[in-house]
Backbone as a ProteinNet text record, in pm:
[ID]
protein_1_A
[PRIMARY]
MNIRPVREEDVKDLMRLEDGSIEHPWEEEELAKLAQDPNKSGFAAEEGGRVTGYIGFSYILDEAEIGNVVVDKEYRRRGIGEALIEAAKGYLREQGIARVYLEVAEDNDAAKNLYSKAGFTSFNIRKDYYGKGRNAILMVCEI
[TERTIARY]
13284.3	13188.6	13100	13077.3	12991.9	12873.5	12751.1	12630.9	12575.6	12555.1	12508	12414.5	12334.3	12246.3	12327	12270	12331	12332.3	12444.3	12459	12473.7	12445.3	12455.2	12594.3	12696.3	12833.4	12867.8	12776.5	12798.5	12761.4	12694.6	12636.5	12740.3	12856.7	12960.3	13002.6	13013.3	13047.8	12936.9	12811	12699.1	12697	12727.7	12734.9	12847	12959.6	13072	13029.7	12955.9	12910.4	12817.2	12729.7	12633.4	12698.5	12806.4	12873.2	12920.4	12861.5	12899.9	12826.6	12750.6	12676.8	12527.1	12477.9	12334.9	12312.1	12223.2	12196	12136	12046.5	11984.1	12010.6	12130	12165.4	12077.7	12064.5	11989.9	12068.4	11997.3	12058.2	12110.7	12205.5	12264.2	12156.8	12056.7	11950.6	11870.5	11845.5	11770.6	11850.8	11979.3	12063.9	12069.1	12074.4	12077.3	11949.9	11837.3	11710.3	11711.7	11799.3	11807.3	11845.2	11912.7	11952.6	11866.2	11775.2	11700.1	11549.5	11493.6	11348.8	11294.9	11189.5	11136.1	11072.5	11043.6	10986	11084.6	11212.3	11317.1	11429.7	11502.9	11617.1	11710.6	11821.3	11916.2	12022.1	12093.2	12205.1	12327.5	12442.3	12570.2	12650.9	12723.9	12819.1	12957.5	13034	13169.4	13269	13383.3	13495.7	13620.9	13687.9	13809.8	13788.5	13673.2	13643	13595.4	13585.2	13540.8	13397	13309.8	13172.4	13177.1	13134.6	13143.9	13009.1	12900.8	12768.8	12663.9	12545.9	12435.5	12302.3	12199.3	12061	11980.9	11893.1	11805.4	11661.3	11573.9	11433.6	11344.6	11216.4	11116.3	11002.3	10925.6	10814.7	10706	10585.7	10469.3	10362.7	10290	10190.5	10257	10210.4	10270.5	10345.2	10383.8	10455.2	10582.8	10679.3	10807.2	10847.9	10936.3	10992.8	11143.1	11216	11360.7	11389	11462.5	11496.4	11624.8	11728.7	11858.6	11930.8	12000.5	12099.3	12223.2	12330.4	12452.1	12571.2	12653.5	12776.5	12892.6	12998	13120.5	13162.6	13198.6	13234.9	13345.1	13437.7	13549.1	13507.4	13387.7	13343.3	13223	13185	13068.9	13097.3	12988.7	12992.7	13058.4	13041.7	13094.9	12985	12858.2	12746.6	12702.8	12761	12727.8	12584.5	12543.3	12406.7	12305	12330.5	12239.3	12232.7	12347.3	12349.4	12273.8	12286.8	12214.7	12064.1	12020.3	11877.7	11823.1	11896.8	11849.6	11843.5	11939.4	11936.1	11813.3	11785.7	11669.1	11540.9	11529.4	11408.6	11388.3	11494.9	11484.5	11436.9	11493.7	11454.6	11308.4	11270.7	11133.7	11033	11068.9	10982.3	10958.2	11063.4	11051	10960.4	10950.7	10865.9	10720.9	10691.8	10556.6	10525.3	10627.4	10608.6	10578.2	10478.7	10437.2	10496.4	10517.3	10570.6	10662.1	10757.2	10855.4	10851.4	10848.8	10845.7	10976.9	11003	11113.9	11090.5	11164.6	11164.9	11309.5	11325.7	11459	11453.1	11559.4	11564.9	11555.4	11473.6	11449	11577.3	11677.6	11802.5	11912	11878.8	11978.1	11970.3	12030.4	12021.4	12083.5	12195.5	12260.6	12167.9	12104.6	12013.3	11889.9	11834.5	11715.9	11747.5	11864.2	11903.1	11919.4	11981.4	11998.4	11862.8	11770.2	11639.5	11560.7	11567.8	11498.8	11553.5	11684.1	11748	11703.4	11673.6	11630.1	11480	11410.3	11268.5	11172	11221.1	11133.2	11081.4	10955.6	10895.9	10841.6	10843.9	10793.9	10642.2	10581.7	10435.9	10384.1	10470.4	10423.1	10543.3	10514.7	10617.7	10572.5	10664.6	10639.3	10713.6	10638.7	10696.5	10771.3	10888.2	10968.4	11004.5	11003.9	11030.4	11169.4	11266.9	11404.6	11440.7	11339.7	11360.8	11299.1	11294.1	11231.4	11289.5	11202.7	11244.1	11311	11321.8	11386.9	11282.2	11231.4	11124.3	11176.5	11089.1	11117.7	11030.9	11089.9	11014.9	10983	10855.3	10813.4	10819.4	10878.9	10895.4	10844.7	10805.2	10755.1	10806.9	10822.3	10863.2	10775.6	10707	10630.4	10727.1	10726.7	10819.5	10743.1
10761.7	10652.7	10659.3	10543.1	10530.8	10441.7	10490.4	10411.2	10372.2	10243	10194.3	10075.8	10041.6	9925.3	9796.2	9705.5	9573.9	9499.8	9431.8	9349	9202.7	9112.4	8969.7	8931.9	8994.3	8959.6	9009.1	9084.4	9133.5	9031.8	8924.1	8833.1	8783.6	8743.2	8693.8	8803.5	8926.9	9039.2	9065	9054.8	9075.4	8967	8844.6	8734.8	8760.4	8811.6	8844.3	8950.5	9050.8	9156.4	9101.2	9010.3	8954.7	8862.8	8796.2	8702.1	8774.5	8738	8798.9	8927.4	8981.9	9105.2	9082.2	8977.2	8948.4	8815	8815.6	8693.6	8584	8622.4	8528	8577.5	8550.4	8603.8	8546.4	8624.5	8580.2	8471.5	8383.6	8280.9	8345.5	8279.5	8330.1	8357.6	8270.3	8288.1	8415.5	8444.8	8565.8	8690.8	8687.3	8801.3	8821.2	8712.7	8722.2	8786.1	8763.2	8820.8	8973.1	9033	9179	9235	9155.2	9197.9	9135.2	9043.4	8968.2	8988.3	8997	8999.4	9140.3	9154.2	9286.8	9356.9	9284.5	9346	9355.4	9332.9	9346.5	9427	9490.3	9566.4	9593.2	9654.7	9689.4	9782.8	9843	9929.9	9885	9898.3	9866.2	9994	10003.4	10112.5	10057.3	10133.5	10093	10200.7	10155.6	10245.9	10176.5	10238.4	10180.4	10044.6	10023	9896.1	9787.3	9818.5	9721.9	9753.6	9651.5	9669.5	9681.5	9797.2	9825.8	9822.7	9810.4	9804.1	9779.3	9741.4	9725.3	9738.9	9766.8	9768.3	9683.3	9600.6	9517	9543.7	9551.4	9582.2	9518.9	9508.1	9457.9	9559	9555.3	9650.6	9595	9639.3	9601.8	9709.8	9738.9	9845.9	9973.8	10030.1	10155.8	10140.6	10016.4	9993.3	9914.2	9938.2	9867.6	9824.7	9726.1	9680.5	9666.2	9727.2	9710.4	9582.6	9492.2	9365.8	9374.7	9430.7	9440	9568.6	9622.6	9728	9678.8	9655.6	9602.5	9686.3	9726	9799.5	9722.4	9706.9	9640.7	9702.1	9616.9	9663.3	9769.2	9758	9852.9	9988.8	9997.5	10119.8	10185	10138.9	10194	10333.9	10407.2	10545.3	10642.9	10614	10702	10752.8	10728.6	10775.4	10681.3	10561.8	10467.3	10418.6	10379.4	10333	10438.7	10560.7	10671.5	10694.5	10688.6	10708.1	10596.5	10473.3	10361.3	10377.6	10417.2	10437.5	10548.3	10657.2	10768.8	10728.6	10649.6	10601.4	10513.8	10425.1	10337.1	10418.6	10515.1	10598.3	10674.7	10727.8	10799.6	10708.6	10590.7	10493.9	10454.4	10423.7	10380.5	10491.3	10613.6	10727.6	10733.4	10711.8	10711.1	10598.5	10490.1	10376.8	10395.7	10508.7	10535.7	10481.3	10448.5	10395.8	10511.1	10490.7	10594.8	10576.9	10450.9	10427.5	10305.9	10311.1	10203.7	10154.4	10022.9	9958.7	9885.9	9861.9	9776.8	9734.4	9634.4	9599.5	9597.7	9631.5	9639.4	9581.9	9514.8	9458.5	9571.3	9548.5	9646.8	9693.1	9604.7	9637.8	9689.8	9711.6	9759.6	9912.5	9979.4	10124.9	10195.9	10144.4	10208.7	10209.6	10095.1	10086.8	10173.2	10169.4	10251.5	10399	10443.3	10583.3	10616.5	10525.7	10545.3	10560.4	10470.3	10474.7	10598.7	10636.4	10758	10880.2	10886.7	10998	11003.3	10886	10877.7	10901.6	10931.8	10965.5	10855.3	10743	10634	10658.2	10619.7	10629.7	10493.1	10466.5	10340.1	10341.5	10224.8	10219.2	10092.6	9995.5	9874.9	9790.9	9684.6	9590.7	9449.3	9367.3	9224.3	9151.1	9096.3	9025.1	8900.3	8878.3	8757.7	8733.2	8835.8	8822.2	8763.7	8804.6	8757.6	8647.4	8585.8	8481.4	8523.2	8430.8	8454	8579.5	8676.1	8798.7	8901	8874.6	8969.5	9022	9139.2	9199.4	9278.3	9294.6	9380.6	9504.7	9616	9739.9	9758.3	9779.6	9805.5	9954.7	9991.4	10133	10158.7	10282.1	10321.4	10460.9	10484.2	10615.8	10649.6	10762.8	10811.5	10881	10839.1	10902.5	10971.4
10877	10883	10759.2	10700.1	10583.2	10620.9	10598.1	10621.3	10485.6	10464.7	10334.5	10355.6	10253.1	10265.6	10287.1	10363	10384.2	10250.7	10224.6	10104	10146.8	10054	10085.7	10135.3	10080.1	10121.4	10262.6	10325.9	10462.3	10570	10532.8	10631.9	10732.6	10688.7	10782	10879.8	10830.7	10919.1	11020.5	10977.1	11068.4	11175.8	11136.4	11233.5	11334.1	11286.3	11375.6	11477	11430.7	11521.3	11628.4	11589.2	11683.9	11786.3	11748.6	11837.7	11964.1	12075.8	12202.4	12234.8	12139.2	12163.3	12177.7	12114.8	12114.3	12184.2	12282.5	12358.5	12271.1	12181.2	12088.5	11946.9	11893	11760.6	11649.9	11544.5	11427.6	11356.3	11291.2	11207.7	11079.6	11015.9	10891.4	10786.1	10776.6	10676.9	10702.5	10830.8	10865.2	10830	10855.8	10821.1	10669.6	10595	10448.2	10394.4	10462.4	10417.9	10419.1	10498.4	10501.2	10364.1	10283.9	10149.5	10040.9	10078.4	9978.4	9985.1	10102.6	10123	10097	10016.6	9986.7	10107.1	10215.4	10334.9	10450.8	10420.7	10521.9	10460.9	10547.4	10498.4	10614.7	10584.4	10687.6	10633.7	10725.1	10690.5	10768.4	10705.7	10769.1	10783.4	10891.1	10911.4	10879.9	10804.2	10765.9	10805.2	10851.4	10875.7	10826.7	10733.8	10679.5	10617	10554.3	10490.9	10585.7	10714.2	10815.6	10855.3	10857.5	10903.9	11056.1	11106.4	11249.9	11320	11242.5	11303.3	11196.9	11243.5	11149.9	11221.9	11143.2	11190	11093	11147.6	11065.4	11103	11002.7	11029.3	10923.1	10957.9	10864.3	10860.2	10752	10739.2	10649.2	10679	10599	10620.6	10515.4	10517.5	10567.4	10680.2	10726.7	10859.4	10894.5	11019.6	10997	11085.5	11078.7	11218	11221.7	11348	11332.4	11423.8	11427.2	11504.4	11440.3	11503.9	11584	11522.9	11589.4	11552.2	11648.5	11626.9	11700.7	11627.2	11687.9	11641.1	11736.1	11705.7	11767.4	11689.3	11735.7	11869.2	11964	12098.6	12096.3	12001.8	11992.9	11936	11879	11811.9	11879.1	11995.4	12064.6	12117.9	12137.3	12189.9	12092	11962.5	11857.8	11766	11801.8	11721.4	11610.5	11605.9	11498.7	11511.8	11631.9	11653	11615.1	11656.8	11624	11472.7	11405.6	11259.7	11188.5	11237	11176.8	11193.8	11312.5	11336.8	11248.7	11237.2	11153.7	11006.6	10960	10821	10799.4	10894.6	10883.6	10883.4	10974.1	10980.1	10849.2	10792.8	10665.5	10554	10545.2	10443.5	10461.2	10584.2	10611.2	10581.3	10613.2	10581	10430	10350.6	10204.5	10155.4	10232.3	10196.2	10242.3	10304.6	10351.8	10489.5	10564.7	10699.9	10794.8	10880.8	10975	11114.2	11155	11289.7	11290.9	11383.7	11397.5	11541.5	11556	11688	11714.4	11841.5	11883.4	12026.7	12070	12210.8	12257.6	12383.9	12441.8	12582.9	12623.2	12757.9	12860.6	12960.1	13064.4	13132.7	13139.8	13207.9	13113.3	12986.7	12889.6	12880.6	12978.9	12987.5	12867.3	12816.7	12702.3	12580.9	12553	12438.1	12460.2	12580.5	12609.5	12588.4	12632.5	12613.3	12465.1	12390.1	12246.1	12177.9	12208.3	12143.9	12184.7	12310.3	12355.3	12283	12269.9	12199.2	12052.7	11995.1	11855.8	11839.3	11948.2	11939	11976.2	12026.5	12067.3	12209	12230.8	12363.2	12404.6	12533.6	12588.4	12588.9	12558.9	12565.8	12633.5	12662.1	12728.6	12772.9	12847.9	12894.2	12860.1	12814.1	12795.2	12906.2	12998.4	13112	13065.1	13120.8	13099	12952.6	12870.5	12727.1	12700.4	12779.8	12762.7	12860.8	12921	13020.4	13152.9	13245	13375.7	13442.1	13469.6	13537.4	13448.2	13317.5	13224	13126.5	13158.7	13081.2	12961.7	12863.7	12747.7	12758.1	12726.2	12713.4	12566	12534.6	12398.2	12373.9	12259.6	12227.7	12084.8	12060.2	11929	11895.2	11766.9	11717.1	11596.6	11602.6	11488	11394.6	11267.5	11172.1	11061.4
[MASK]
+++++++++++++++++++++++++++++++++++++++++++++++++++++++++++++++++++++++++++++++++++++++++++++++++++++++++++++++++++++++++++++++++++++++++++++++

């Protein structure tokens, strides 16, 4: 597995990963910003020349927010998500970021376990964030 910064030519692959995996996928323009915007970035996981996962995040001052972590359904449970999070945390630490935030669906046990394993802790709930009766858990990681 190779973890590398997201490039503009990755956008179609990132859209493919989101299709069917993300309830509210990012628009193509938002994905392109991961390679263009100075306050956004991302990493892609590659295996055999195929993009198998990605993480997208934004940052300003000393805080960051992870927007998406997506791994191809065929490549899950192989450590790709964890490697992407660790790459992002390392990069953000180099940028002077002190803490990283994210939100995760209350019923997404796999993601909650991944984030907890990566050092994130829950600190609040956003009621109905993902629709009526679908709460988000807010998590933070000090880096």
